C-alpha positions in Angstrom: -43.5 -48.8 68.3 -46.7 -48.0 67.0 -49.7 -45.4 68.5 -52.7 -46.6 69.7 -56.2 -45.1 70.7 -56.0 -45.5 75.0 -58.7 -47.8 76.4 -60.0 -48.2 79.6 -57.8 -51.4 80.0 -54.8 -48.4 79.7 -56.4 -46.0 82.5 -54.3 -47.7 85.4 -51.1 -48.0 84.1 -51.6 -44.7 82.6 -52.0 -43.4 85.9 -49.0 -45.3 87.4 -47.2 -44.1 84.7 -47.9 -40.2 85.3 -47.5 -40.3 89.0 -44.1 -41.0 88.6 -43.8 -37.2 87.3 -46.1 -36.1 89.2 -43.6 -36.8 92.4 -41.1 -35.2 90.5 -43.6 -32.5 89.7 -42.7 -32.9 86.4 -46.2 -33.0 85.2 -49.5 -31.9 86.6 -51.6 -34.6 88.6 -53.8 -36.3 86.8 -57.2 -38.1 88.6 -57.8 -41.8 87.3 -62.0 -40.6 86.4 -60.4 -37.4 84.8 -58.2 -40.0 82.6 -61.5 -42.4 81.9 -63.2 -38.9 81.0 -60.3 -38.1 78.3 -60.2 -41.4 76.6 -60.7 -40.5 73.4 -58.0 -38.0 73.2 -55.4 -40.1 75.0 -52.9 -41.9 72.9 -49.9 -44.7 73.7 -47.4 -46.2 72.8 -46.9 -49.6 74.0 -44.1 -52.4 74.5 -46.5 -56.5 74.2 -49.0 -54.8 76.3 -47.3 -52.5 78.4 -47.5 -48.8 78.3 -44.6 -47.1 78.0 -45.2 -43.8 76.8 -48.4 -41.5 76.8 -50.0 -37.6 75.6 -53.3 -36.0 75.1 -54.5 -34.1 72.5 -56.4 -31.5 74.4 -58.8 -29.1 72.3 -58.9 -25.5 73.9 -60.8 -23.9 71.0 -61.6 -23.1 67.4 -58.0 -23.7 66.5 -56.0 -24.1 69.5 -54.9 -27.6 70.5 -52.8 -28.9 74.0 -50.4 -31.5 74.1 -50.9 -32.7 77.5 -49.3 -35.2 80.4 -47.1 -36.1 77.8 -44.7 -38.6 79.7 -42.5 -41.4 79.1 -41.5 -44.9 81.0 -38.1 -44.4 82.6 -36.8 -47.2 80.7 -37.9 -46.4 77.5 -36.5 -42.4 77.1 -34.2 -42.1 75.0 -36.1 -44.2 72.2 -37.6 -41.8 70.3 -41.3 -42.4 72.1 -42.0 -38.4 73.4 -41.5 -38.0 69.6 -43.5 -40.7 67.9 -46.7 -39.5 70.2 -46.0 -35.4 69.4 -45.5 -36.5 65.5 -48.8 -38.5 66.2 -50.8 -35.8 68.2 -49.6 -33.0 65.2 -51.1 -35.4 62.8 -54.6 -35.5 64.3 -54.3 -31.8 65.1 -53.8 -31.3 61.1 -57.1 -33.6 60.7 -59.2 -31.6 63.3 -58.4 -28.1 61.8 -56.1 -27.2 65.2 -53.6 -24.5 63.7 -52.0 -24.1 67.0 -50.7 -26.7 68.8 -49.4 -25.6 72.4 -47.5 -27.2 75.3 -46.9 -26.2 78.9 -43.9 -27.3 80.1 -40.4 -27.8 81.4 -39.3 -29.6 78.7 -38.2 -27.2 76.5 -35.3 -28.9 75.0 -37.5 -31.4 74.0 -40.0 -29.5 72.5 -38.0 -27.2 70.5 -37.2 -29.9 68.8 -40.4 -30.9 67.5 -40.3 -27.8 66.3 -42.2 -25.9 68.8 -41.4 -22.4 70.5 -41.5 -20.6 73.3 -44.5 -18.0 73.6 -45.9 -15.6 76.2 -48.5 -17.3 78.3 -50.8 -14.1 77.9 -50.8 -15.0 74.1 -52.7 -18.0 75.2 -56.2 -16.8 76.7 -57.8 -19.8 75.9 -55.5 -22.0 78.3 -55.2 -19.3 80.7 -58.9 -19.1 81.5 -59.9 -22.9 80.7 -57.3 -24.6 83.3 -54.4 -22.2 84.7 -57.3 -20.3 86.7 -58.2 -23.9 88.7 -54.1 -24.8 88.9 -52.7 -25.4 92.1 -49.8 -23.3 90.7 -51.6 -20.4 89.2 -49.6 -17.9 91.1 -46.1 -19.7 91.1 -46.2 -21.5 87.8 -43.2 -22.0 86.0 -43.7 -24.0 83.2 -42.5 -22.4 79.7 -45.6 -22.1 77.0 -44.7 -23.5 73.5 -46.2 -23.2 70.1 -46.1 -25.5 67.4 -48.5 -23.7 63.9 -49.7 -27.0 61.9 
């Protein structure tokens, strides 16, 4: 399977895929507008023309990036698509000069297999001040912060 830069034609499919996991409270919701606005940093894996996986690379600071909205279609889980997307984001991070790549996640085992390590959220002030302060879960966040040095 190959990773592609997302296009405007992919956005509705990306939104629907993310919504599956929003309903299970595994990922935070994304509006269609936010997906269009961050299109240049979204990557997809497709089967034929169907989006079966998506992930975003969001730059938070000089040397800090984040894997965002990583989801794989339930019918395609266990086929290595998530790992393909993370590996691609790692390569893109290196090209951009990012030294630390983070994820706030419930999927600790998956990210450990991708060589991320658990860290305290307090060690990521860029994330907290940019995103967390506006999150509806700020007072009751149970996501685990993880980092990979690239």
